[in-house]
N, C-alpha and C positions, 0 to 999 in steps of 0.2 A: 430285651423286650420279647415276651412270648407271644407268638401269633396264634390267633384263634382258628381252629379248623372245624369245618362242618362235618358232622358225623351222621351218616344215614343208618338208622337201625335196620332197615331192610336193604339188602345188597342189590335188589332188582330196581329199587326206587330211582337211583340216578339214571339208569338206562331207560326207564319209563319216561322220565322227564326230558331225556334227549330224543325220544322217539319222534315227536313232531318235526323237529329240525332235521333229523336224519332222513325222515321220509321225504321232506321237501327237497333236500339235497339229492337224494337218490332219484326221485321221480323227475325233477325239473333240471338236473345238471348231469349226474353220472349216467343215467340211462340214455338221454339224448346224445351225450358225448360218445358213449359206447356205440350207439346206432350210427352216428356219423363216421366213427372210425371204421366200423364194419363196412359201411357203404363205400368208403373211399377205396377199398380194395376190390370193388365189384363194378361191373358194367350192367346197367339195367335199361331195358327199353322204356320209352316214354309212358307206356301204359302199365308197366309193372308186371307184365306176364312172364318175362324171362330175365333171369339174373345169371351173369357169368363172372366167375372169380378171375380177376386179371392181375393179381398181385400189385406191383408198384407202377403199373402202366399209367394210371391217372396222374400220379405224381411226376412221372417222367414227362408226360405231355405238358404239365404245368410249367416246368422249368425250361421247356423248349418253346413256350408260347410267348411271343413278344407282347401280346396284349396283357397277359398276366403280369409279366415283369414290369411293364409300364404302370400297371395298377399298383404294384408294390411301391414304386417310386412316387406316384401321386398320393398314396396313403401316407408315406413318410412326410411329404411336404404338408399335407393337410393336418396330420397329427401335431407336428411341430408348430405350425402356425396357430392352430386352435389353442394349444397349451400356452404358448408364449403370450398371445393376445389376451386370453381370458385371465391368466394369472397376473399379468402386468396391470391391466385395467382394474381388476378387483383389488389388487394391493394399493393402487393409487386411491381408489374410492375408500378403502378401509382406513388409510392414513388420514384422509380428509374428514371422515366421519369421526375418527378417534379424537380429533382436535375439538369437536363440538361437545359441549357438556350437556346443555339443556335439550337441544333438539336432536341429539345423536340417535335416540331410539326411534324418533319419527322417520329420519332418513334411512335408518336400518330397515324398518318395516317396508318402506317404498322400494328399496333395492332388493329385498328378498322376494318380492312378488313374482318377478319373471321366472324364478325357479319352479313355481307351481304350473307353469305353462308346459303343455306336452310338446315333445320335439316336433311333431307334425304341425301343430299350431304355430310354433315359432318359425318353422320353415315357410308356411303359408303367409305369415305376417311379413316376413322379409321379401317373399316373392312378390307380394302386392306393392311394397315400397320400391322395389327395383324393377318392377314391370316396365318394359320399354314403351308400352302404350299408355298405361294409366298411372304409373308410379310417379311419386313426387321426386324421388332421388334422381332418376335419369333426367328429369326436367331441370333440376338444379345443376347437375353435372354438365348438361348441355350449355349452360351459361358460361362455363369455363372451357368450352371447346372439346369436351369429352363426350364422344358418342357411345352411350352405354346400351349394349344389347347382349345379354348373357346367353341368349338363345343360339347365337352363332359365334360368339367369342368364348373360347375355352378358358382363357385366363380370367375373364370377368366372371364366368360361371364359378370358377374355383374361389374367387374373392367373395362371391355371394354366399356360398355354402360355409366358408370359413367364418364370415361375419355372423351368420345365423347360428352356427354351432357354438361359437365363442360367446355370443350374447346370452345363449341359454345357460351357459356354465358359469357366468360371472357371479351370479347370486350365491351359488354354492361356495365358490372360492372366497367370496367376500365375507361370509359368515365365519369361516375358519380364520381368516386374516384378522378380523376384528377381535375375535377371542384371543388370538395370539398377541395382538398389540396390547390388549388390556391386561395381559399377564406379565408384560415387561415391567420390572420395578422402576417406578418413577424416580427413585433416588439416583439411579445410574445416569439417566439423562440429565437430571438436575446437576449432578456433580460434573458432568461433561460440559454443561452450559457455563458453570462457574469457571471451569478451566479455559473457556474461550472458544469452545467448539460450536460452530454454527449448526442450524437445523439439518442441513444436508449432510454434514459430516457426522452428526450425532446419529442420524438414521442409518448410514452405511457402515459405521464402525461399532455401533452398539445395538440398535434395534433390529436391523436386518439379520445379523448373525444369530441373535436370540430367536428369530423367526425361522431358522433353518429347519427344525423338525417339522413345523407346519408346512413350509415350502416343499420339503421332500415328500411329505405325504400327499400334498395336492398335486405334485408333479406326476406321481404314479396314478392317482385317480383320474387326472385329466387326460393322460395318454390312453388309459383304458377306455375312458369315455369317448375319445376321438376315434378309437379303433372299433368300438362296438356299438355305442349308443347313439350314433349320429345317422343311422340308417333312415329313420323317419324324416329327419331334416333334409337329407339329400333327396329322398323320394318325393317330398312335397315341393322341392324347389326346382331341381334340374333333372331328376330321374337318371342320373349318371351321365347326362349329356353336357354339352353337344359333342358328338363323336367320341364319347367315352372320356371327356376331359375331367369329369368329376366321378368317374366310376372307381370308387375306392374298393378295398378288399371286401369289406362287409357288404357293400351293395352288389359287388360282382358275384358273391355267393348266392344272393337272392336272384339276380338276373339270370345266371346260368342254371340254377336249380329249379326255380319256380316259373320263370318265363321261358327259358330254353329247354327245360325238362331234361337237363344233363345231370342226373342225380350223382353219378360217380365223381365227376369233376367238381361239382359243387361241394360234396362231402370232403374231398381232398383239400379244397380251398379252405373250408372251415377248420379242418384239422391244422393246416399250415398257419392260419390266422391265430388259432389258439396257441400254437407253439411259439409264434413270433412274440405274442404278448407275454407269455411265460418267460421267454428268454430276456425280453426287455426288463421285466420285473426283477429277475435274478441279477442282471447286470447292475441295475440301479441299487439294489440292496447290497451287492458285493463291492462295488467300487464307489458309487456316488454317495452312499450313506457314510463313508469314511470322513467326508467333509462336513457332516452334520454335527452340530454342537449341542449335545443334550444337557 
């Protein structure tokens, strides 16, 4: 079968069509990334009057800073928790909706709505619900003997930001899982049912392996989301507290750079965060993708 190819009569036309996307990439990604890389090798006073080239001094201070190393550990816990909770809950909801025939579209519409909520709004919503003074959830937890106060309890603060960030991402994962479930051939599950396989066994031996490409894609997206896009949620709920218990890498970049006015250290942290995410993505494509069944 011969494939059709698009032929441009003008050789400059393809580059002109790519110009808007290239301009956006250069202005909003490559140029800021280059500026951050340059600033990571410099020491600048808070007012920007004097800049000194210090080579790798900012990076050396990071790896000798216990607070930064603790922030790396907290970010790992936060990213794994958000990814696991958001993907497992969204898969459960997708399976439940996929069983509905007539009302499936109605429930899909309701479950997609939270994705339109901004991260800051999601953080404020959960902050109100978990507020120790006026929140409904601390009142309910108090009935079971649980004294909730995320303002002074670091573990509870981490639970709060994990729930808020995971809730925001459930709708996105849900859409992809529903699409993946609808693409699974019904004849395979029907044949397994005839052979005597129960619903649980049919799901784990037939449906879930066929969802592995979708699961792999969502795992990468969710890890990147937890590492980068949760700044607004953390800032609206705990602001990195108490005592730095929720001070993840992305929030520490903001706290040190914009609040502490330590531009060199903040730039070095942003470069390290970008390298960590790139390394995680490469590892996932290099080793985890081998288990994906296309």
